[in-house]
TORLUMVO-745063 format. One line per 8 residues: number of its first residue (from 1); their letters; for each residue x, y, z of N, C-alpha, C, O. Coordinates in Angstrom, 1 decimal, padded with zeros to 4 digits, m for minus. Each point is the difference from the previous one (the first is absolute). Last residue first. Layout:
BEGIN
NUM) a) X:Y:Z:X:Y:Z:X:Y:Z:X:Y:Z; ... .
This chain:
BEGIN
141) msrllnkl) 015.1:m057.4:m058.4:000.1:000.2:001.5:m001.0:001.0:000.5:000.0:000.3:001.2; 000.9:m001.6:m005.9:m000.9:m000.9:000.7:000.0:000.2:001.5:m000.8:m000.7:000.7; 003.7:003.1:m003.6:m001.4:000.5:m000.2:m001.0:m000.9:000.7:m001.0:000.4:000.5; 005.6:m001.6:m000.5:m000.2:001.2:000.8:m001.4:000.5:m000.2:m000.6:000.6:001.0; 001.8:m004.2:m003.7:000.1:m000.4:001.4:m000.3:001.2:000.9:m000.9:m000.1:000.9; 001.4:000.8:m005.5:m001.3:m000.6:000.3:m000.1:m000.5:001.4:m001.0:000.2:000.7; 005.1:001.7:m002.2:m001.1:001.0:000.0:m001.3:m000.6:000.4:m000.7:000.5:000.8; 004.4:m003.4:m001.3:000.1:000.8:001.2:m001.1:001.1:000.1:m000.6:000.2:001.0 .
133) edlnvpkq) 000.9:m002.8:m004.9:m000.4:m000.9:001.1:000.0:000.8:001.3:m000.9:m000.1:000.8; 002.7:002.2:m004.6:m001.4:m000.1:m000.1:m000.6:m000.8:001.2:m001.1:000.3:000.5; 005.8:000.0:m000.8:m000.6:001.3:000.3:m001.5:m000.1:m000.1:m000.6:000.5:001.0; 003.8:m004.7:000.3:m000.6:000.6:m001.2:m000.7:001.3:000.4:m000.8:000.0:000.9; 005.0:m003.0:001.5:m001.3:000.6:000.1:m000.4:000.8:m001.2:000.8:000.8:m000.6; 002.6:m005.1:000.7:000.0:001.4:000.1:m001.5:000.5:000.1:m000.8:m000.5:m000.8; 000.6:m002.6:003.5:001.0:000.9:m000.6:000.4:m000.6:m001.3:m000.1:m001.2:m000.2; m004.8:000.6:002.8:001.2:m000.6:m000.4:001.0:001.0:m000.6:m000.4:000.8:m000.8 .
125) lfafagse) m003.7:m000.5:004.7:000.5:000.4:m001.3:001.3:m000.7:m000.3:000.8:m000.2:000.8; m005.4:m000.1:002.6:001.3:m000.5:m000.3:000.4:000.4:m001.4:m000.7:m000.3:m000.9; m003.0:002.1:005.1:000.3:m000.5:m001.4:001.4:m000.5:000.0:000.8:000.2:000.9; m002.9:000.8:003.2:m001.1:000.6:m000.8:000.2:m000.5:m001.5:m001.0:m000.3:m000.7; 002.6:m002.4:005.2:000.5:000.9:m001.0:m001.2:000.5:m000.8:m000.9:m000.8:m000.4; 000.7:m002.5:004.1:m000.4:001.4:000.1:000.5:000.9:m001.0:m000.3:001.2:000.1; 000.7:m006.2:000.3:000.5:000.6:001.3:m000.3:001.5:000.1:000.5:000.6:001.0; m001.7:m003.2:m004.9:m000.7:m000.5:001.2:000.4:000.5:001.3:m000.7:000.0:001.0 .
117) lckqildr) 003.0:001.2:m004.9:m001.3:000.6:m000.1:m000.8:m000.5:001.2:m000.8:000.8:000.6; 005.1:m002.6:m001.1:000.1:001.5:000.3:m001.4:000.6:000.0:m000.4:000.7:001.0; 000.8:m005.2:m002.4:000.3:000.1:001.4:000.0:001.5:000.5:m000.5:000.3:001.1; m000.1:m001.3:m005.7:m001.2:m000.3:000.8:000.3:000.1:001.5:m000.8:000.5:000.7; 004.5:000.1:m003.6:m001.0:001.1:m000.2:m001.2:m000.3:000.8:m000.5:000.9:000.7; 003.6:m004.3:m000.8:000.5:001.1:000.7:m000.9:001.2:m000.1:m000.3:000.7:001.1; m000.7:m004.5:m003.6:m000.2:m000.3:001.5:000.5:001.2:000.8:m000.6:000.3:001.0; 001.2:m000.1:m005.7:m001.4:000.2:000.4:m000.2:m000.3:001.5:m000.9:000.7:000.6 .
109) dssssyiv) 005.4:001.1:m003.2:m000.5:m001.2:000.7:m001.4:000.2:000.5:m000.2:000.9:000.9; 003.5:002.0:m003.2:m001.3:m000.1:m000.5:m000.7:m001.3:000.6:m000.9:m000.5:m000.6; 005.2:004.3:001.8:m000.6:m001.3:000.0:m001.4:000.0:m000.6:m000.7:000.9:000.2; 003.5:003.0:000.8:000.3:m000.6:m001.3:m000.6:m001.4:m000.2:m000.1:m000.6:m001.1; m002.1:004.5:004.3:001.1:m001.0:000.0:000.2:m000.4:m001.5:m000.9:000.2:m000.8; m002.3:002.9:004.8:000.5:m000.1:m001.4:001.2:m000.8:000.0:000.8:000.0:000.9; m005.5:001.5:002.3:001.3:m000.8:m000.1:000.4:000.0:m001.5:m000.8:m000.1:m000.9; m002.4:003.5:003.9:000.2:m000.6:m001.3:001.3:m000.7:000.0:001.0:000.7:000.2 .
101) vpvevyga) m004.8:001.3:003.6:001.4:m000.4:m000.3:000.0:m000.7:m001.3:m000.7:m001.0:m000.2; m002.7:004.6:003.2:000.2:m001.0:m001.1:001.5:m000.3:m000.2:000.8:001.0:m000.1; m002.9:000.7:004.8:000.7:000.5:m001.2:000.1:m001.1:m001.0:000.5:m001.1:000.3; m002.4:000.5:004.2:m000.9:000.4:m001.1:000.7:000.5:m001.2:m000.7:000.2:m001.0; 003.1:m001.2:005.0:m000.7:m001.3:m000.4:m000.9:000.3:m001.2:m000.2:m000.9:m000.8; 002.5:004.4:003.2:000.6:m000.5:m001.3:m000.6:m001.4:m000.4:000.3:m000.4:m001.1; m001.5:002.9:005.2:m000.7:000.4:m001.2:000.6:m000.6:m001.3:m000.7:m000.1:m001.0; 000.7:m002.1:006.0:000.8:000.8:m000.8:m000.7:000.3:m001.3:m000.6:m000.9:m000.7 .
93) sgqdkskl) m001.1:m002.1:004.0:m000.2:001.4:000.4:000.9:001.0:m000.8:m000.1:001.2:000.2; 000.3:m006.0:m001.1:m001.4:000.6:m000.2:m000.2:001.4:000.4:m000.8:000.7:m000.6; 004.5:m004.2:000.6:000.3:001.4:m000.4:m001.3:000.8:m000.2:m000.1:001.1:m000.4; 000.2:m005.8:001.3:000.6:000.6:001.2:000.3:001.5:m000.3:000.1:000.8:001.0; m001.6:m003.6:m004.5:m001.1:000.4:000.9:000.5:000.7:001.3:m000.7:000.8:000.6; 003.5:m000.7:m005.2:m000.3:m000.8:001.1:m001.1:000.5:000.9:m000.2:001.2:000.1; 002.5:000.5:m004.3:m001.4:m000.4:000.0:m000.4:m000.8:001.2:m001.1:m000.6:000.0; 005.6:002.3:m000.6:m000.9:001.1:m000.3:m001.4:m000.4:000.1:m000.8:000.8:000.5 .
85) itlaeygd) 004.0:m004.2:m000.1:000.1:000.9:001.2:m001.0:001.2:m000.2:m000.7:000.3:000.9; 001.2:m003.3:m004.5:m000.7:m000.7:001.1:000.0:000.9:001.3:m000.9:m000.1:000.7; 003.4:001.7:m004.5:m001.5:000.0:m000.2:m000.8:m000.6:001.1:m001.0:000.5:000.5; 005.7:m000.8:m000.5:m000.4:001.4:000.4:m001.5:000.1:m000.2:m000.7:000.6:000.8; 002.7:m004.6:m002.2:000.0:000.1:001.5:m000.5:001.4:000.4:m000.7:000.1:001.0; 001.1:m000.8:m005.6:m001.1:m000.8:000.6:000.0:000.1:001.5:m001.1:000.1:000.6; 004.6:002.0:m003.0:m001.3:000.6:m000.1:m001.2:m000.7:000.6:m000.9:000.6:000.5; 005.9:m001.6:001.4:m000.6:000.1:m001.3:m001.4:000.7:000.0:m000.6:000.2:001.1 .
77) mepmqydl) 005.2:000.3:001.9:m001.4:m000.3:000.2:m000.6:000.1:m001.4:000.0:001.1:m000.6; 004.8:m001.5:000.8:m000.4:000.2:001.4:m001.5:m000.3:000.3:m000.2:m000.9:000.8; 001.5:001.8:m006.0:000.7:m000.7:001.1:m000.5:000.5:001.4:m000.8:000.9:000.1; m002.4:m001.3:m004.5:000.9:000.9:000.6:000.8:m000.7:001.1:m000.5:m001.0:000.6; m003.8:000.4:m004.4:001.3:m000.7:000.3:001.0:001.1:000.5:000.6:000.7:m000.8; m005.1:000.6:m000.3:m000.1:m001.3:000.7:001.3:m000.5:000.5:000.1:m000.5:001.1; m001.7:005.7:m001.6:000.7:m001.0:m000.7:m000.1:m001.3:000.8:000.1:000.0:001.2; m003.6:004.2:m001.0:001.0:m000.8:000.8:000.6:m001.1:m000.9:m000.7:m000.9:m000.4 .
69) fivqpyda) m002.5:005.8:000.8:000.6:m001.0:m001.0:001.1:m000.7:000.6:001.0:000.6:000.5; m005.4:002.2:001.6:001.4:m000.4:000.1:000.3:m001.0:m001.1:m000.7:m001.0:m000.1; m003.1:005.3:000.9:000.3:m001.4:m000.3:001.5:m000.2:000.2:000.8:000.9:000.1; m003.0:003.1:001.4:m001.1:m000.5:m000.8:000.2:m001.5:m000.3:m000.9:m000.8:000.0; 003.3:002.8:004.5:000.0:000.1:m001.5:m001.3:m000.5:m000.6:m000.7:m000.8:000.6; 000.6:002.9:004.3:000.5:m001.2:m000.6:000.0:000.2:m001.5:m000.7:000.9:m000.5; 001.0:003.1:004.5:m000.8:m000.7:m001.1:000.8:m001.2:m000.5:001.2:000.0:m000.2; m000.4:001.7:005.3:000.1:000.6:m001.3:m000.8:m000.9:m001.0:m000.7:m001.0:000.4 .
61) gnekvrsl) 001.6:000.7:004.6:m001.3:000.3:m000.5:000.0:000.6:m001.4:m000.9:000.7:m000.4; 004.6:m002.5:003.3:m000.2:001.4:m000.2:m001.3:000.4:m000.5:m000.3:001.2:m000.1; 001.5:m005.8:000.8:000.3:000.7:001.2:m000.3:001.5:m000.1:m000.5:000.6:001.0; 000.1:m003.3:m004.9:m001.0:m000.3:001.0:000.2:000.8:001.3:m001.0:000.5:000.5; 004.3:m000.2:m003.8:m001.2:000.7:m000.5:m001.2:m000.3:001.0:m000.7:001.0:000.4; 004.8:m003.2:000.4:000.1:001.5:000.3:m001.3:000.7:m000.5:m000.4:000.9:000.8; 000.7:m005.4:m001.8:m000.1:000.1:001.4:000.1:001.5:000.4:m000.8:000.4:000.9; 001.6:m001.5:m005.4:m001.5:m000.1:000.4:m000.2:000.1:001.5:m001.0:000.5:000.4 .
53) mdllarag) 005.5:m000.5:m002.0:m000.7:001.2:m000.4:m001.5:000.0:000.4:m000.6:000.9:000.5; 003.2:m004.8:000.1:000.4:001.1:001.0:m000.7:001.3:m000.3:m000.5:000.6:000.9; m000.1:m004.2:m003.9:m000.7:m000.2:001.2:000.3:001.0:001.1:m000.8:000.4:000.8; 003.1:m000.2:m004.9:m001.4:000.3:m000.2:m000.7:m000.2:001.3:m000.8:000.9:000.4; 005.2:m002.2:m000.5:m000.1:001.5:m000.1:m001.4:000.4:m000.1:m000.4:001.0:000.6; 001.3:m005.6:m000.9:000.2:000.5:001.4:m000.1:001.6:000.0:m000.6:000.5:001.0; 000.5:m002.8:m005.2:m001.3:m000.1:000.8:000.2:000.5:001.4:m001.0:000.6:000.5; 004.2:001.4:m004.5:m000.3:m001.3:000.6:m001.3:000.1:000.9:m000.5:001.1:000.3 .
45) dfvvleyk) 002.4:002.6:m002.7:000.9:m001.0:m000.6:m000.2:m001.4:000.7:000.7:m001.0:m000.3; m004.0:005.5:m000.8:000.6:m000.7:001.1:000.9:m001.1:m000.7:m000.4:m000.6:m001.0; m002.5:005.5:m000.3:000.6:m001.2:m000.3:000.8:m000.6:001.1:000.5:000.7:000.9; m004.8:002.9:m002.4:001.0:m000.3:001.1:000.5:m001.4:m000.3:m000.7:m000.9:m000.1; m002.2:005.0:m002.8:000.6:m001.4:000.1:001.0:000.0:001.1:000.9:000.8:000.1; m005.3:002.2:m002.0:001.1:000.1:000.9:000.5:m001.4:000.2:m000.7:m000.8:000.6; m002.2:002.9:m004.8:000.2:m001.0:001.0:001.2:000.3:000.8:001.1:000.4:m000.5; m002.6:002.1:m003.4:m000.3:000.5:001.4:000.2:m001.0:001.1:m000.1:000.3:001.1 .
37) pnirkllf) 000.4:m001.0:m006.0:001.2:000.7:000.5:m000.2:000.5:001.4:001.0:000.3:000.7; m003.2:m004.5:m003.4:m000.5:001.2:000.8:001.3:000.7:000.6:000.5:m000.5:001.0; 000.0:m003.0:m004.3:m001.5:m000.1:000.2:m000.5:001.2:000.7:m001.0:000.6:m000.4; 005.6:m001.0:m000.1:m000.6:000.2:m001.3:m001.5:m000.1:000.1:m000.7:000.7:m000.8; 003.2:m001.6:004.6:000.0:001.4:m000.3:m000.5:000.3:m001.4:m000.6:001.1:m000.2; 001.0:m005.6:001.5:m001.0:000.6:000.8:m000.1:001.5:m000.2:m001.1:000.6:m000.1; 004.6:m003.1:m002.0:m001.3:m000.3:m000.6:m001.2:000.7:000.8:m000.9:000.5:m000.6; 005.3:000.0:002.2:m000.1:000.6:m001.3:m001.4:m000.2:m000.6:m000.6:000.9:m000.4 .
29) sllfrqda) 001.8:m003.2:004.4:m000.2:001.4:000.2:m000.3:000.8:m001.3:m000.8:000.8:000.0; 002.1:m005.3:m000.3:m001.4:000.1:000.5:m000.3:001.5:000.3:m001.1:000.4:m000.3; 005.5:m001.3:m001.0:m000.9:m000.3:m001.1:m001.5:000.1:000.4:m000.8:000.6:m000.7; 004.3:000.0:004.0:000.0:001.0:m001.0:m001.0:m000.2:m001.1:m000.8:000.9:m000.3; 001.5:m004.3:003.5:m000.7:001.2:000.6:m000.1:001.1:m000.9:m001.0:000.7:m000.1; 003.4:m004.4:m001.4:m001.4:m000.3:000.0:m000.8:001.1:000.7:m001.1:000.4:m000.4; 005.8:m000.1:000.4:m000.5:000.1:m001.3:m001.5:m000.2:m000.1:m000.7:000.7:m000.7; 003.0:m001.3:004.8:m000.1:001.4:m000.3:m000.6:000.2:m001.4:m000.8:000.9:m000.3 .
21) sddviyit) 000.0:m005.2:003.5:000.7:000.4:m001.2:m000.3:001.5:m000.3:m001.1:000.4:m000.2; m001.0:m002.8:003.8:001.4:000.1:000.3:000.9:000.4:m001.2:001.1:000.4:000.2; m006.3:001.0:001.1:000.7:m000.9:m000.8:001.5:000.1:000.3:000.5:001.1:000.2; m005.7:001.3:000.7:001.0:m000.8:000.8:000.7:m001.0:m000.9:m000.7:m000.9:m000.6; m002.6:005.7:000.7:000.6:m001.0:m000.9:001.1:m000.7:000.8:000.9:000.7:000.6; m005.6:002.6:000.2:001.2:m000.5:000.5:000.5:m001.1:m001.0:m000.8:m000.8:m000.4; m002.5:005.4:000.0:000.2:m001.4:m000.3:001.4:m000.4:000.5:001.0:000.6:m000.2; m005.0:003.7:000.4:001.2:m000.6:000.5:000.1:m001.5:m000.3:m000.9:m000.7:000.3 .
13) nmkfsfkl) m002.8:003.9:m001.1:001.0:000.1:m001.0:001.3:m000.6:000.4:001.0:000.3:m000.7; m005.0:m000.2:003.6:m000.4:m000.6:m001.3:001.1:000.1:m001.1:m000.1:m000.7:m001.0; 000.0:000.1:006.5:000.5:001.1:m000.9:m000.1:m000.5:m001.4:000.7:m000.9:m000.4; m003.5:m000.6:005.0:000.8:m000.5:m001.1:000.4:001.2:m000.9:m000.9:000.8:m000.4; m001.1:m002.0:005.7:000.2:001.0:m001.0:001.0:m000.6:m001.1:001.1:m000.4:000.4; m004.8:m002.0:003.4:001.4:000.3:m000.4:000.0:000.9:m001.2:m000.8:000.0:m000.9; m003.3:m001.4:002.9:000.9:000.1:001.1:001.4:000.5:m000.4:000.6:000.7:000.8; m004.2:m001.8:m003.8:m000.4:001.2:000.7:001.0:000.3:001.2:000.1:001.1:000.4 .
5) csqrm) 000.2:m005.0:m003.2:000.3:001.2:m000.8:m000.3:001.3:000.8:000.6:001.0:m000.3; m001.8:m005.3:002.0:001.4:000.3:000.2:000.4:001.2:m000.8:000.9:000.7:000.4; m005.3:m002.6:m000.9:000.2:000.8:001.2:001.4:000.5:000.2:000.3:001.1:000.4; m002.5:m002.0:m005.2:000.6:m000.8:001.0:000.3:000.9:001.2:000.5:001.2:m000.1; m004.6:m000.6:m003.6:001.4:000.5:000.4:000.5:m000.8:001.1:m000.7:m000.3:001.0 .
């Protein structure tokens, strides 16, 4: 068992979805609810809103989500930049460093996928997200 899991509390049915597209947030939410209607989904329209929420969670001692789904291509701050902040060693005292992050994108560029995985992403999903692939990913966590 990893030590950090003992220090931080994770809410096992809460999933954060970060995407600038309302349609994509809706589609991913729909698929996740089909897998498990009990999932509590929290949606964000950008990475800054996610980082603000995680700061508040840390300050208040609340539970971190089970997983974060993070769109790669967003304005202002893209998913890769947000991922590097989330997984930064400087954030080591923050519980969200341990939260699995799944990057999803319409890109199938192998170098991009490898870059995200090497930077700490748990997985990389290609849009449109497949229901069976999503089920298998959640089972593997």
